[in-house]
N, CA, C and O of each residue as an XYZ file, in Angstrom:
372
protein
N      66.960    149.090    144.490
C      66.365    150.141    145.387
C      67.517    151.633    144.635
O      67.179    152.816    144.644
N      68.669    151.158    144.140
C      69.159    152.476    143.750
C      68.515    152.855    141.977
O      68.127    153.987    141.687
N      68.512    151.470    140.773
C      68.071    151.854    140.141
C      66.410    152.094    140.215
O      65.863    152.636    139.255
N      66.069    151.913    140.720
C      65.301    152.567    140.837
C      64.538    153.680    140.862
O      63.655    154.157    140.150
N      65.302    154.084    142.223
C      65.390    155.797    142.634
C      66.242    156.924    141.115
O      66.091    158.058    140.660
N      67.094    155.748    140.845
C      67.887    156.744    139.811
C      66.987    156.987    138.700
O      66.890    158.072    138.125
N      65.866    155.195    138.218
C      64.925    155.795    137.681
C      63.313    156.817    137.694
O      62.504    157.284    136.892
N      63.604    156.733    139.452
C      62.202    157.325    139.338
C      63.023    159.102    139.169
O      62.323    159.954    138.621
N      64.254    159.464    139.590
C      64.863    160.945    139.656
C      64.556    161.593    138.244
O      64.137    162.738    138.075
N      64.971    160.229    136.802
C      65.386    160.723    135.941
C      64.281    160.871    135.591
O      64.313    161.665    134.651
N      62.912    160.454    135.872
C      61.624    160.617    135.261
C      61.216    161.903    135.746
O      60.439    162.636    135.134
N      61.743    162.170    136.846
C      61.145    162.888    137.519
C      60.795    164.585    136.815
O      59.938    165.465    136.738
N      62.581    164.092    136.299
C      63.564    165.267    135.893
C      62.437    165.142    134.239
O      61.336    165.689    134.170
N      62.986    164.417    133.228
C      62.287    164.605    132.186
C      60.723    164.942    132.084
O      60.132    165.198    131.035
N      60.189    164.897    133.305
C      59.031    164.965    133.281
C      57.328    163.546    132.589
O      56.111    163.360    132.593
N      58.644    163.026    132.153
C      57.879    162.061    131.626
C      56.712    160.212    132.110
O      57.136    159.236    132.728
N      55.613    160.370    131.651
C      54.711    159.848    132.235
C      54.845    158.607    132.332
O      54.538    157.885    133.280
N      55.545    158.199    130.844
C      56.336    156.698    130.333
C      56.924    156.211    131.276
O      56.712    155.101    131.764
N      57.831    157.118    131.662
C      59.990    156.807    132.930
C      58.554    155.830    133.997
O      58.367    154.634    134.221
N      57.561    157.546    134.546
C      57.539    157.379    136.382
C      56.417    156.000    136.221
O      56.129    155.387    137.249
N      55.928    155.645    135.130
C      54.886    154.482    135.068
C      56.045    152.576    135.113
O      55.701    151.410    135.307
N      57.740    153.410    134.744
C      58.249    152.062    134.609
C      58.514    151.871    135.722
O      58.039    151.038    136.494
N      59.711    153.037    135.972
C      60.239    152.988    137.608
C      58.573    152.546    138.426
O      58.876    151.614    139.171
N      57.881    152.666    138.498
C      57.310    152.233    139.171
C      56.448    150.403    139.579
O      55.874    149.710    140.420
N      57.078    150.511    137.947
C      56.222    149.045    137.677
C      57.806    147.523    138.495
O      57.877    146.455    139.102
N      58.676    148.603    137.851
C      59.884    147.814    138.883
C      60.580    148.159    140.711
O      61.435    147.716    141.477
N      59.615    149.134    140.659
C      59.897    148.861    142.460
C      58.352    148.359    142.508
O      57.815    148.578    143.593
N      57.752    147.890    141.786
C      56.332    146.747    142.250
C      57.010    145.005    142.228
O      56.732    144.106    143.022
N      57.972    144.947    141.022
C      59.007    143.725    141.066
C      59.311    143.609    142.576
O      58.716    142.902    143.389
N      60.646    144.672    142.854
C      61.072    144.488    144.165
C      60.714    144.847    145.363
O      61.487    144.814    146.321
N      59.282    145.295    145.438
C      58.889    144.985    146.123
C      59.088    144.623    147.651
O      59.229    145.428    148.571
N      59.072    143.490    147.712
C      59.493    142.436    148.832
C      61.462    142.507    149.046
O      62.126    142.002    149.951
N      61.849    143.160    148.079
C      63.614    143.501    149.231
C      63.052    144.829    149.782
O      64.146    145.164    150.237
N      62.384    145.693    150.063
C      62.299    147.273    150.212
C      61.884    146.440    152.486
O      61.350    145.456    152.996
N      62.373    147.312    152.799
C      61.784    147.080    154.167
C      60.054    148.248    153.903
O      59.420    148.781    152.992
N      60.016    148.080    155.406
C      58.364    148.622    155.155
C      58.907    149.875    155.326
O      58.960    150.040    154.108
N      59.413    151.029    155.808
C      59.530    152.692    155.534
C      59.889    152.922    154.306
O      59.739    154.028    153.786
N      60.394    151.927    153.713
C      61.366    152.391    152.952
C      60.269    152.118    151.394
O      60.239    152.891    150.435
N      59.410    150.750    151.535
C      58.258    150.751    150.502
C      57.057    151.575    150.573
O      56.256    151.585    149.639
N      56.859    152.384    151.809
C      55.843    153.494    152.189
C      55.990    154.793    151.541
O      55.100    155.449    151.002
N      57.581    155.163    151.697
C      57.037    156.285    151.139
C      57.807    156.311    149.520
O      58.324    157.383    149.210
N      57.872    155.335    148.663
C      58.151    155.103    147.657
C      57.304    155.064    146.792
O      57.525    155.415    145.633
N      55.475    154.348    147.487
C      54.672    154.385    146.594
C      54.362    155.445    147.745
O      53.851    154.716    148.595
N      54.367    156.646    148.239
C      53.431    158.075    148.255
C      54.523    158.549    147.084
O      54.001    159.372    146.332
N      55.571    158.315    146.823
C      56.560    159.380    145.830
C      55.778    159.253    144.595
O      55.271    160.258    144.099
N      55.637    158.061    144.045
C      54.704    157.549    143.106
C      53.213    157.377    142.946
O      52.495    157.061    141.998
N      53.049    157.625    143.928
C      51.780    157.961    143.082
C      50.588    159.768    143.687
O      49.437    160.165    143.502
N      52.114    160.370    144.578
C      52.405    161.930    144.272
C      52.286    162.275    142.491
O      51.405    162.898    141.898
N      53.441    161.655    141.986
C      54.248    162.729    140.969
C      53.334    161.690    140.290
O      52.715    162.491    139.591
N      52.707    160.299    139.933
C      51.844    160.269    139.291
C      50.405    161.217    139.383
O      49.958    161.735    138.360
N      49.883    161.347    140.415
C      48.669    162.330    140.525
C      48.895    163.787    139.918
O      47.923    164.422    139.510
N      50.102    164.278    139.864
C      50.559    165.216    139.309
C      50.412    165.654    138.233
O      49.782    166.597    137.755
N      51.486    164.373    137.617
C      51.379    164.469    136.195
C      50.006    163.943    135.032
O      49.838    164.002    133.814
N      49.131    163.373    136.341
C      47.704    163.066    135.220
C      47.104    164.144    135.527
O      46.084    164.178    134.839
N      47.189    165.372    136.412
C      46.410    166.675    137.058
C      47.101    167.503    135.701
O      46.175    167.886    134.986
N      48.224    167.829    135.226
C      48.764    168.613    134.773
C      47.962    168.104    132.906
O      47.190    168.741    132.189
N      48.699    166.551    132.683
C      47.584    165.744    131.274
C      45.965    166.677    131.327
O      45.297    166.952    130.330
N      45.697    166.948    132.428
C      44.104    166.857    132.102
C      43.907    168.106    132.195
O      42.855    168.522    131.711
N      44.653    168.888    132.707
C      44.506    170.337    132.178
C      44.674    171.008    130.598
O      44.367    171.952    129.869
N      45.221    170.060    130.672
C      46.540    170.432    128.926
C      47.842    171.287    129.515
O      48.247    172.125    128.709
N      48.519    171.234    130.681
C      49.326    172.622    130.952
C      49.339    173.857    130.925
O      50.260    174.638    130.686
N      47.689    174.114    131.319
C      47.258    175.509    130.817
C      47.198    176.180    132.778
O      46.490    175.601    133.602
N      47.994    177.317    133.121
C      47.987    177.635    134.051
C      46.436    177.703    133.933
O      45.865    177.823    132.849
N      45.488    177.574    135.722
C      44.684    178.328    135.765
C      44.855    180.295    136.042
O      45.851    180.870    136.481
N      43.753    180.824    135.683
C      43.643    182.127    136.511
C      43.475    182.032    137.878
O      43.020    181.233    138.697
N      44.255    183.658    137.828
C      44.644    183.567    139.242
C      42.585    184.332    140.002
O      42.395    185.366    139.361
N      41.496    184.123    140.857
C      41.186    184.910    141.225
C      40.887    186.734    141.133
O      41.699    187.657    141.193
N      39.637    186.747    140.995
C      39.844    187.646    140.705
C      39.172    188.581    142.563
O      38.110    188.472    143.175
N      40.526    189.454    142.855
C      39.966    190.116    143.962
C      38.285    190.823    144.548
O      37.834    191.018    145.676
N      37.567    191.115    142.766
C      36.450    191.394    142.684
C      35.089    190.476    142.824
O      34.828    190.056    141.696
N      33.880    189.889    144.025
C      33.834    188.848    143.815
C      32.085    188.773    142.603
O      31.713    189.933    142.784
N      31.482    188.425    142.065
C      31.164    187.995    141.236
C      29.841    188.955    141.570
O      29.641    189.945    140.865
N      28.967    188.632    142.645
C      28.663    190.483    142.991
C      28.839    191.181    143.144
O      27.885    191.817    143.592
N      29.532    191.595    143.072
C      30.140    192.656    142.982
C      29.890    193.278    141.417
O      29.137    194.171    141.028
N      30.795    192.465    140.739
C      30.374    192.159    139.458
C      28.989    192.965    138.937
O      28.776    194.081    138.463
N      28.382    192.106    139.189
C      27.203    192.046    138.908
C      26.444    193.590    138.940
O      25.957    194.264    138.033
N      26.574    193.825    140.399
C      26.619    195.495    140.506
C      27.093    196.192    140.041
O      26.949    197.406    140.187
N      27.843    195.607    139.297
C      27.891    196.890    138.470
C      27.682    196.665    136.378
O      28.032    197.368    135.431
N      27.440    196.224    136.415
C      27.182    196.184    134.906
C      25.694    196.181    135.470
O      25.180    196.030    134.361
N      24.698    196.225    136.253
C      22.670    196.366    136.535
C      23.223    198.048    137.120
O      24.262    198.141    137.773
N      22.749    198.741    136.928
C      22.716    200.197    137.377
C      21.723    200.541    136.842
O      21.565    200.562    135.621
N      21.244    200.728    137.330
C      19.211    201.280    136.974
C      19.593    202.877    136.822
O      19.493    203.467    135.746
N      19.913    203.321    137.692
C      20.080    204.686    137.501
C      20.626    205.454    136.382
O      19.903    206.339    135.923
N      22.136    205.206    135.706
C      22.903    204.517    134.178
C      21.623    203.701    133.420
O      21.321    204.355    132.422
N      21.188    203.089    133.486
C      20.220    202.732    132.251
C      19.618    203.794    131.991
O      19.636    204.453    130.952
N      18.624    204.114    133.736
C      17.059    205.084    132.721
C      17.771    206.130    131.948
O      17.350    206.472    130.842
N      19.472    206.970    132.802
C      19.649    207.948    132.218
C      20.108    208.262    130.559
O      20.034    209.307    129.913
N      20.804    206.367    130.027
C      21.694    205.996    128.814
C      19.189    206.089    128.166
O      18.991    206.729    127.133
N      18.278    205.656    128.654
C      17.266    205.316    128.017
C      16.755    207.112    128.320
O      16.123    207.753    127.480
N      16.923    207.330    128.841
C      16.481    208.867    128.413
C      16.788    209.824    127.173
O      16.176    210.421    126.287
N      18.250    209.596    127.680
C      19.149    210.040    126.746
C      19.219    209.913    124.683
O      19.814    210.720    123.969
N      18.532    208.843    124.254
C      17.989    208.210    123.724
C      16.573    208.197    123.342
O      16.206    207.619    122.319
N      15.356    209.123    124.519
C      14.104    209.774    123.363
C      14.770    211.330    122.721
O      14.123    211.990    121.909
């Protein structure tokens, strides 16, 4: 179990999916040697780390922009201002 934990911690530090998978495979090989509590904790750690890394890869490590404080309906009302549009049209005449 110590070998697995060392590999897993190294993988988390280096943030490499290959090492995480390597650690997961080793953990599966030694699965019978763990008690049920350790097995459950290890499975959760593997799944959460793997899911996190897959999401990062899917997003291309791009941070999503923070949501705007102005909702979409407010933005659309700013764009469509009939009075302003009428004044612009009248000024063109």
